[in-house]
DOTIGU-577183 format. One record per residue (C-alpha): residue number from 1; z, x, y. Coordinates in steps of 0.05 Angstrom, whole numbers. Each point is the difference from the previous one (the first is absolute). Example, Ala and Ser with C-alpha at 12.3 -4.5 7.8 and 13.67 -1.06 7.14 Angstrom:
<rs>
<sepa: 1 | pz: 156 | px: 246 | py: -90>
<sepa: 2 | pz: -13 | px: 27 | py: 69>
</rs>
This chain:
<rs>
<sepa: 1 | pz: 3 | px: -1 | py: 2>
<sepa: 2 | pz: -18 | px: 28 | py: 66>
<sepa: 3 | pz: 47 | px: 4 | py: 57>
<sepa: 4 | pz: -18 | px: -14 | py: 69>
<sepa: 5 | pz: 39 | px: 7 | py: 71>
<sepa: 6 | pz: -24 | px: -42 | py: 52>
<sepa: 7 | pz: 29 | px: 14 | py: 75>
<sepa: 8 | pz: -6 | px: -60 | py: 45>
<sepa: 9 | pz: 5 | px: -49 | py: -66>
<sepa: 10 | pz: 28 | px: -58 | py: 44>
<sepa: 11 | pz: -64 | px: 0 | py: 40>
<sepa: 12 | pz: -62 | px: -36 | py: -10>
<sepa: 13 | pz: -38 | px: 48 | py: -36>
<sepa: 14 | pz: 61 | px: 23 | py: -31>
<sepa: 15 | pz: 13 | px: -67 | py: -35>
<sepa: 16 | pz: -71 | px: -6 | py: -24>
<sepa: 17 | pz: 1 | px: 68 | py: -22>
<sepa: 18 | pz: 60 | px: -12 | py: -39>
<sepa: 19 | pz: -26 | px: -63 | py: -32>
<sepa: 20 | pz: -60 | px: 35 | py: -22>
<sepa: 21 | pz: 28 | px: 63 | py: -31>
<sepa: 22 | pz: 53 | px: -44 | py: -35>
<sepa: 23 | pz: -60 | px: -33 | py: -35>
<sepa: 24 | pz: -27 | px: 62 | py: -21>
<sepa: 25 | pz: 64 | px: 11 | py: -40>
<sepa: 26 | pz: 27 | px: 49 | py: 55>
<sepa: 27 | pz: 82 | px: 12 | py: 11>
<sepa: 28 | pz: 2 | px: -10 | py: 75>
<sepa: 29 | pz: 45 | px: 35 | py: 53>
<sepa: 30 | pz: 3 | px: -15 | py: 68>
<sepa: 31 | pz: 32 | px: 32 | py: 60>
<sepa: 32 | pz: 28 | px: -56 | py: 54>
<sepa: 33 | pz: 45 | px: 4 | py: 60>
<sepa: 34 | pz: 67 | px: -32 | py: -14>
<sepa: 35 | pz: -17 | px: -62 | py: 46>
<sepa: 36 | pz: -66 | px: -8 | py: -42>
<sepa: 37 | pz: 40 | px: -8 | py: -64>
<sepa: 38 | pz: 50 | px: -44 | py: 31>
<sepa: 39 | pz: -62 | px: -43 | py: 18>
<sepa: 40 | pz: -16 | px: 4 | py: -72>
<sepa: 41 | pz: 67 | px: -19 | py: -29>
<sepa: 42 | pz: 7 | px: -54 | py: 49>
<sepa: 43 | pz: -67 | px: -26 | py: -18>
<sepa: 44 | pz: -19 | px: 5 | py: 77>
<sepa: 45 | pz: -76 | px: 22 | py: -7>
<sepa: 46 | pz: -48 | px: -52 | py: 4>
<sepa: 47 | pz: -44 | px: -13 | py: -61>
<sepa: 48 | pz: 28 | px: 54 | py: -38>
<sepa: 49 | pz: 29 | px: -18 | py: -65>
<sepa: 50 | pz: 67 | px: 40 | py: -13>
<sepa: 51 | pz: -19 | px: -2 | py: -70>
<sepa: 52 | pz: -50 | px: 52 | py: 15>
<sepa: 53 | pz: 45 | px: 50 | py: 31>
<sepa: 54 | pz: 50 | px: -9 | py: -63>
<sepa: 55 | pz: -53 | px: 27 | py: -41>
<sepa: 56 | pz: 1 | px: 63 | py: 46>
<sepa: 57 | pz: 47 | px: 62 | py: 9>
<sepa: 58 | pz: 21 | px: -5 | py: 68>
<sepa: 59 | pz: 34 | px: 61 | py: 43>
<sepa: 60 | pz: 33 | px: -14 | py: 67>
<sepa: 61 | pz: -22 | px: 71 | py: 28>
<sepa: 62 | pz: -27 | px: 8 | py: 62>
<sepa: 63 | pz: -65 | px: 52 | py: 8>
<sepa: 64 | pz: 34 | px: 29 | py: 61>
<sepa: 65 | pz: 63 | px: 14 | py: -51>
<sepa: 66 | pz: -25 | px: 65 | py: -24>
<sepa: 67 | pz: 63 | px: 13 | py: -46>
<sepa: 68 | pz: -5 | px: -71 | py: -38>
<sepa: 69 | pz: -76 | px: 10 | py: -1>
<sepa: 70 | pz: 5 | px: 67 | py: -30>
<sepa: 71 | pz: 58 | px: -26 | py: -52>
<sepa: 72 | pz: -45 | px: -54 | py: -25>
<sepa: 73 | pz: -58 | px: 42 | py: -10>
<sepa: 74 | pz: 38 | px: 49 | py: -36>
<sepa: 75 | pz: 30 | px: -47 | py: -51>
<sepa: 76 | pz: -57 | px: -47 | py: -21>
<sepa: 77 | pz: -69 | px: 28 | py: -23>
<sepa: 78 | pz: -57 | px: -40 | py: 37>
<sepa: 79 | pz: -74 | px: 3 | py: -27>
<sepa: 80 | pz: -25 | px: -35 | py: 71>
<sepa: 81 | pz: 31 | px: -5 | py: 61>
<sepa: 82 | pz: -33 | px: -51 | py: 56>
<sepa: 83 | pz: 17 | px: 19 | py: 69>
<sepa: 84 | pz: -8 | px: -70 | py: 36>
<sepa: 85 | pz: 55 | px: -6 | py: 49>
<sepa: 86 | pz: -13 | px: 14 | py: 77>
<sepa: 87 | pz: 20 | px: -27 | py: 66>
<sepa: 88 | pz: -61 | px: -30 | py: 9>
<sepa: 89 | pz: -11 | px: -43 | py: 66>
<sepa: 90 | pz: -70 | px: 25 | py: 23>
<sepa: 91 | pz: 10 | px: -38 | py: 68>
<sepa: 92 | pz: 61 | px: 45 | py: 16>
<sepa: 93 | pz: -16 | px: 42 | py: 74>
<sepa: 94 | pz: -6 | px: 67 | py: -16>
<sepa: 95 | pz: 50 | px: 26 | py: 44>
<sepa: 96 | pz: 50 | px: -43 | py: -36>
<sepa: 97 | pz: -18 | px: 21 | py: -71>
<sepa: 98 | pz: 51 | px: 56 | py: -10>
<sepa: 99 | pz: 35 | px: -34 | py: -56>
<sepa: 100 | pz: -69 | px: -18 | py: -39>
<sepa: 101 | pz: -27 | px: 68 | py: 9>
<sepa: 102 | pz: 66 | px: 36 | py: -18>
<sepa: 103 | pz: 13 | px: -48 | py: -67>
<sepa: 104 | pz: -65 | px: -2 | py: -27>
<sepa: 105 | pz: -12 | px: 75 | py: 5>
<sepa: 106 | pz: 64 | px: 21 | py: -24>
<sepa: 107 | pz: 7 | px: -51 | py: -51>
<sepa: 108 | pz: -58 | px: 25 | py: -34>
<sepa: 109 | pz: 14 | px: 77 | py: 6>
<sepa: 110 | pz: 64 | px: -16 | py: -34>
<sepa: 111 | pz: -26 | px: -39 | py: -56>
<sepa: 112 | pz: -55 | px: 46 | py: -12>
<sepa: 113 | pz: 54 | px: 57 | py: 3>
<sepa: 114 | pz: 43 | px: -27 | py: -54>
<sepa: 115 | pz: -62 | px: -23 | py: -42>
<sepa: 116 | pz: -16 | px: 73 | py: 0>
<sepa: 117 | pz: 57 | px: 35 | py: -15>
<sepa: 118 | pz: 25 | px: -48 | py: -53>
<sepa: 119 | pz: -57 | px: -36 | py: -34>
<sepa: 120 | pz: -64 | px: 37 | py: 23>
<sepa: 121 | pz: -41 | px: -34 | py: -52>
<sepa: 122 | pz: 17 | px: -71 | py: 28>
<sepa: 123 | pz: -67 | px: -27 | py: 34>
<sepa: 124 | pz: 8 | px: -21 | py: 67>
<sepa: 125 | pz: -36 | px: -55 | py: 45>
<sepa: 126 | pz: 0 | px: 0 | py: 70>
<sepa: 127 | pz: -10 | px: -65 | py: 36>
<sepa: 128 | pz: -52 | px: 15 | py: 60>
<sepa: 129 | pz: -28 | px: -39 | py: 48>
<sepa: 130 | pz: -66 | px: -23 | py: 37>
<sepa: 131 | pz: 44 | px: 18 | py: 63>
<sepa: 132 | pz: -12 | px: 76 | py: -18>
<sepa: 133 | pz: -68 | px: -10 | py: 27>
<sepa: 134 | pz: 21 | px: -30 | py: 60>
<sepa: 135 | pz: -60 | px: -6 | py: 42>
<sepa: 136 | pz: -52 | px: 28 | py: -44>
<sepa: 137 | pz: -69 | px: 21 | py: 26>
<sepa: 138 | pz: -37 | px: -34 | py: -62>
<sepa: 139 | pz: 6 | px: -64 | py: -42>
<sepa: 140 | pz: 9 | px: -15 | py: -60>
<sepa: 141 | pz: 45 | px: 60 | py: -3>
<sepa: 142 | pz: 11 | px: 41 | py: -69>
<sepa: 143 | pz: 42 | px: 58 | py: -23>
<sepa: 144 | pz: -39 | px: 50 | py: 44>
<sepa: 145 | pz: 11 | px: -35 | py: 68>
<sepa: 146 | pz: 36 | px: 39 | py: 50>
<sepa: 147 | pz: 66 | px: -27 | py: 11>
<sepa: 148 | pz: 20 | px: -20 | py: 73>
<sepa: 149 | pz: 63 | px: -42 | py: 6>
<sepa: 150 | pz: 23 | px: -38 | py: 55>
<sepa: 151 | pz: 71 | px: -24 | py: -22>
<sepa: 152 | pz: 70 | px: 31 | py: -15>
<sepa: 153 | pz: -16 | px: -33 | py: -76>
<sepa: 154 | pz: -73 | px: 33 | py: 0>
<sepa: 155 | pz: 26 | px: 59 | py: 18>
<sepa: 156 | pz: 55 | px: 5 | py: -47>
<sepa: 157 | pz: -43 | px: -18 | py: -51>
<sepa: 158 | pz: -53 | px: 51 | py: 5>
<sepa: 159 | pz: 57 | px: 49 | py: -3>
<sepa: 160 | pz: 25 | px: -21 | py: -65>
<sepa: 161 | pz: -68 | px: -4 | py: -26>
<sepa: 162 | pz: -8 | px: 78 | py: 21>
<sepa: 163 | pz: 74 | px: 12 | py: -39>
<sepa: 164 | pz: -25 | px: -38 | py: -61>
<sepa: 165 | pz: -60 | px: 40 | py: 4>
<sepa: 166 | pz: 37 | px: 67 | py: 11>
<sepa: 167 | pz: 45 | px: -12 | py: -63>
<sepa: 168 | pz: -62 | px: -20 | py: -41>
<sepa: 169 | pz: -37 | px: 67 | py: 26>
<sepa: 170 | pz: 56 | px: 47 | py: 0>
<sepa: 171 | pz: 45 | px: -26 | py: -44>
<sepa: 172 | pz: -40 | px: -28 | py: -55>
<sepa: 173 | pz: 28 | px: -67 | py: 1>
<sepa: 174 | pz: -41 | px: -60 | py: -15>
<sepa: 175 | pz: -1 | px: -38 | py: 68>
<sepa: 176 | pz: -48 | px: -55 | py: 4>
<sepa: 177 | pz: -5 | px: -29 | py: 73>
<sepa: 178 | pz: -29 | px: -74 | py: 6>
<sepa: 179 | pz: -25 | px: -19 | py: 73>
<sepa: 180 | pz: 8 | px: -76 | py: -2>
<sepa: 181 | pz: -27 | px: -44 | py: 55>
<sepa: 182 | pz: 36 | px: -62 | py: 11>
<sepa: 183 | pz: 23 | px: -40 | py: -53>
<sepa: 184 | pz: 32 | px: -64 | py: 0>
<sepa: 185 | pz: 41 | px: -59 | py: -45>
<sepa: 186 | pz: 47 | px: -59 | py: 9>
<sepa: 187 | pz: 54 | px: 59 | py: -6>
<sepa: 188 | pz: -33 | px: 30 | py: 67>
<sepa: 189 | pz: 58 | px: 12 | py: 53>
<sepa: 190 | pz: -7 | px: -67 | py: 58>
<sepa: 191 | pz: -8 | px: 52 | py: 55>
<sepa: 192 | pz: -73 | px: 23 | py: -31>
<sepa: 193 | pz: -58 | px: -43 | py: 34>
<sepa: 194 | pz: -28 | px: -25 | py: -67>
<sepa: 195 | pz: 70 | px: -28 | py: -21>
<sepa: 196 | pz: 13 | px: -30 | py: 66>
<sepa: 197 | pz: -60 | px: -36 | py: 0>
<sepa: 198 | pz: 13 | px: -28 | py: -71>
<sepa: 199 | pz: 74 | px: -21 | py: 18>
<sepa: 200 | pz: -32 | px: -32 | py: 65>
<sepa: 201 | pz: -51 | px: -38 | py: -35>
<sepa: 202 | pz: 49 | px: -24 | py: -55>
<sepa: 203 | pz: 55 | px: -22 | py: 50>
<sepa: 204 | pz: -47 | px: -41 | py: 43>
<sepa: 205 | pz: -35 | px: -31 | py: -65>
<sepa: 206 | pz: 73 | px: -24 | py: -25>
<sepa: 207 | pz: 16 | px: -27 | py: 74>
<sepa: 208 | pz: 40 | px: 59 | py: 31>
<sepa: 209 | pz: -47 | px: -5 | py: 55>
<sepa: 210 | pz: -1 | px: 58 | py: 53>
<sepa: 211 | pz: -62 | px: 47 | py: 20>
<sepa: 212 | pz: -14 | px: 64 | py: -27>
<sepa: 213 | pz: -8 | px: 60 | py: 58>
<sepa: 214 | pz: -49 | px: 56 | py: -20>
<sepa: 215 | pz: -27 | px: 64 | py: 33>
<sepa: 216 | pz: -69 | px: 20 | py: -9>
<sepa: 217 | pz: -36 | px: -53 | py: -50>
<sepa: 218 | pz: -60 | px: 45 | py: -4>
<sepa: 219 | pz: 40 | px: 62 | py: -27>
<sepa: 220 | pz: -30 | px: 9 | py: -69>
<sepa: 221 | pz: 27 | px: 37 | py: -60>
<sepa: 222 | pz: -12 | px: 16 | py: -76>
<sepa: 223 | pz: 44 | px: -45 | py: -33>
<sepa: 224 | pz: 25 | px: 0 | py: -76>
<sepa: 225 | pz: 39 | px: -26 | py: -51>
<sepa: 226 | pz: 74 | px: 37 | py: -14>
<sepa: 227 | pz: -5 | px: -11 | py: -65>
<sepa: 228 | pz: -67 | px: 25 | py: -12>
<sepa: 229 | pz: 26 | px: 62 | py: 41>
<sepa: 230 | pz: 62 | px: 16 | py: -45>
<sepa: 231 | pz: -57 | px: 7 | py: -58>
<sepa: 232 | pz: -38 | px: 54 | py: 44>
<sepa: 233 | pz: 64 | px: 42 | py: 1>
<sepa: 234 | pz: 19 | px: -4 | py: -65>
<sepa: 235 | pz: -77 | px: 21 | py: -21>
<sepa: 236 | pz: 8 | px: 56 | py: 49>
<sepa: 237 | pz: 57 | px: 31 | py: -32>
<sepa: 238 | pz: -24 | px: -7 | py: -70>
<sepa: 239 | pz: -72 | px: 29 | py: 19>
<sepa: 240 | pz: -22 | px: 65 | py: -34>
<sepa: 241 | pz: 19 | px: 45 | py: 59>
<sepa: 242 | pz: 37 | px: -15 | py: 65>
<sepa: 243 | pz: -36 | px: -19 | py: 53>
<sepa: 244 | pz: -8 | px: -40 | py: 69>
<sepa: 245 | pz: -27 | px: -72 | py: -1>
<sepa: 246 | pz: -27 | px: -44 | py: 53>
<sepa: 247 | pz: 22 | px: -76 | py: -26>
<sepa: 248 | pz: -29 | px: -52 | py: 33>
<sepa: 249 | pz: -50 | px: -66 | py: -3>
<sepa: 250 | pz: -52 | px: 32 | py: 50>
<sepa: 251 | pz: 0 | px: -73 | py: 31>
<sepa: 252 | pz: 18 | px: -12 | py: 75>
<sepa: 253 | pz: 32 | px: -67 | py: 20>
<sepa: 254 | pz: 22 | px: -23 | py: 66>
<sepa: 255 | pz: 69 | px: -25 | py: 17>
<sepa: 256 | pz: -38 | px: -61 | py: 15>
<sepa: 257 | pz: -23 | px: -5 | py: -68>
<sepa: 258 | pz: 66 | px: -5 | py: -28>
<sepa: 259 | pz: 20 | px: -52 | py: 47>
<sepa: 260 | pz: -64 | px: -37 | py: -17>
<sepa: 261 | pz: 18 | px: 7 | py: -80>
<sepa: 262 | pz: 71 | px: -16 | py: 5>
<sepa: 263 | pz: 0 | px: -56 | py: 48>
<sepa: 264 | pz: -58 | px: -33 | py: -40>
<sepa: 265 | pz: 37 | px: 9 | py: -65>
<sepa: 266 | pz: 54 | px: -39 | py: 32>
<sepa: 267 | pz: -53 | px: -58 | py: 25>
<sepa: 268 | pz: 13 | px: 20 | py: 77>
<sepa: 269 | pz: -54 | px: 32 | py: 52>
<sepa: 270 | pz: 29 | px: 70 | py: 19>
<sepa: 271 | pz: -28 | px: -7 | py: 74>
<sepa: 272 | pz: 42 | px: -62 | py: 10>
<sepa: 273 | pz: 69 | px: 50 | py: -13>
<sepa: 274 | pz: -16 | px: 65 | py: 15>
<sepa: 275 | pz: -4 | px: 32 | py: 70>
<sepa: 276 | pz: -13 | px: 72 | py: 20>
<sepa: 277 | pz: 51 | px: 30 | py: 46>
<sepa: 278 | pz: 6 | px: 70 | py: 36>
<sepa: 279 | pz: 67 | px: 16 | py: -28>
<sepa: 280 | pz: -29 | px: 12 | py: -77>
<sepa: 281 | pz: -70 | px: 25 | py: 26>
<sepa: 282 | pz: -27 | px: 62 | py: -29>
<sepa: 283 | pz: -64 | px: 26 | py: 12>
<sepa: 284 | pz: -50 | px: 0 | py: -55>
<sepa: 285 | pz: -27 | px: 71 | py: -23>
<sepa: 286 | pz: -68 | px: 25 | py: 15>
<sepa: 287 | pz: -4 | px: 20 | py: -69>
<sepa: 288 | pz: 36 | px: -47 | py: -53>
<sepa: 289 | pz: 50 | px: 23 | py: -52>
<sepa: 290 | pz: -36 | px: -14 | py: -65>
<sepa: 291 | pz: -3 | px: 41 | py: -62>
<sepa: 292 | pz: -47 | px: 27 | py: -51>
<sepa: 293 | pz: 37 | px: -5 | py: -71>
<sepa: 294 | pz: -64 | px: 28 | py: -36>
<sepa: 295 | pz: 41 | px: 55 | py: -23>
<sepa: 296 | pz: 58 | px: -35 | py: -37>
<sepa: 297 | pz: -49 | px: -50 | py: -26>
<sepa: 298 | pz: -46 | px: 56 | py: -32>
<sepa: 299 | pz: 60 | px: 37 | py: -25>
<sepa: 300 | pz: 51 | px: -54 | py: -27>
<sepa: 301 | pz: -42 | px: -59 | py: -2>
<sepa: 302 | pz: 48 | px: -37 | py: 47>
<sepa: 303 | pz: -31 | px: -56 | py: 45>
<sepa: 304 | pz: 32 | px: -56 | py: 37>
<sepa: 305 | pz: 5 | px: -70 | py: -34>
<sepa: 306 | pz: 26 | px: -56 | py: 47>
<sepa: 307 | pz: -42 | px: -16 | py: 61>
<sepa: 308 | pz: 23 | px: 2 | py: 75>
<sepa: 309 | pz: -6 | px: -79 | py: -1>
<sepa: 310 | pz: 40 | px: 0 | py: -68>
<sepa: 311 | pz: 55 | px: 41 | py: 24>
<sepa: 312 | pz: 2 | px: -39 | py: 65>
<sepa: 313 | pz: -1 | px: -68 | py: -32>
<sepa: 314 | pz: 56 | px: 19 | py: -55>
<sepa: 315 | pz: 49 | px: 31 | py: 61>
<sepa: 316 | pz: -11 | px: -77 | py: 35>
<sepa: 317 | pz: 21 | px: -35 | py: -65>
<sepa: 318 | pz: 62 | px: 51 | py: -7>
<sepa: 319 | pz: 24 | px: -14 | py: 70>
<sepa: 320 | pz: -17 | px: -75 | py: -10>
<sepa: 321 | pz: 43 | px: 3 | py: -62>
<sepa: 322 | pz: 60 | px: 36 | py: 40>
<sepa: 323 | pz: -10 | px: -58 | py: 59>
<sepa: 324 | pz: 10 | px: -53 | py: -46>
<sepa: 325 | pz: 66 | px: 31 | py: -38>
<sepa: 326 | pz: 26 | px: 15 | py: 73>
<sepa: 327 | pz: -11 | px: -78 | py: 21>
</rs>
């Protein structure tokens, strides 16, 4: 039986990855802050069945707790480690991003150093992001596209990417990197625009009323389905050699497309319920962030299975079910 360690196991990707690895027969261990474990034990996390985590071995070890991390890695052997935990608020101003940069870079280095010392044979997955490209000079982006990050989050992810590559090239560790584009699900946190929209459509459709304020509805992104993307993570760590892979759909959709799909699925016309406001406005990039996933498809066979429309409709259905439960 393979044994895997997941950092950020209580997040969207951590949940789906734990679920997927358990289905493959893995023994799953997860790192979570104490507050995250308390939420699980109190069944406070939305749409997360506590029985899933009862099948996992959870450890209340913060990634900035270097001694605690070393004790864990020195005492339990792992075949694979998926490093998903990160401060991830992309909209944070660069001038305010001290903690994001410090935490994300330090946690990646701590974890790599501990594994290299005690378990150099453990395969390590680093969760990269399309924000590493920032303002690219071409579209779609692939593994050779120059990185030009424009946020504290993107900068921290580029630093983590280079740390993983250095441990791979200098220390001989198996370090695979997934450069993941936006990926969503009913378990996406409500401050993200996709979930903000599906929650509003569900609330209005179930009689909650109100209007939805958004920024630039013409802004476009490459949106995929989170369960599809965790399959890519596993494929990257079980590839013949450690490599970097872009994970994306290659298809652009606008915020207006999300609104149209979500509100139509709820039986509403989005134009009657959504308004743009300068408070949330974000300029559309001249070169959009959209990924070319040809390498991972050719080398591992991975490809998306859920369409954009299917994903958004499933999110609306889940949010409407929650609204009816609360009413």
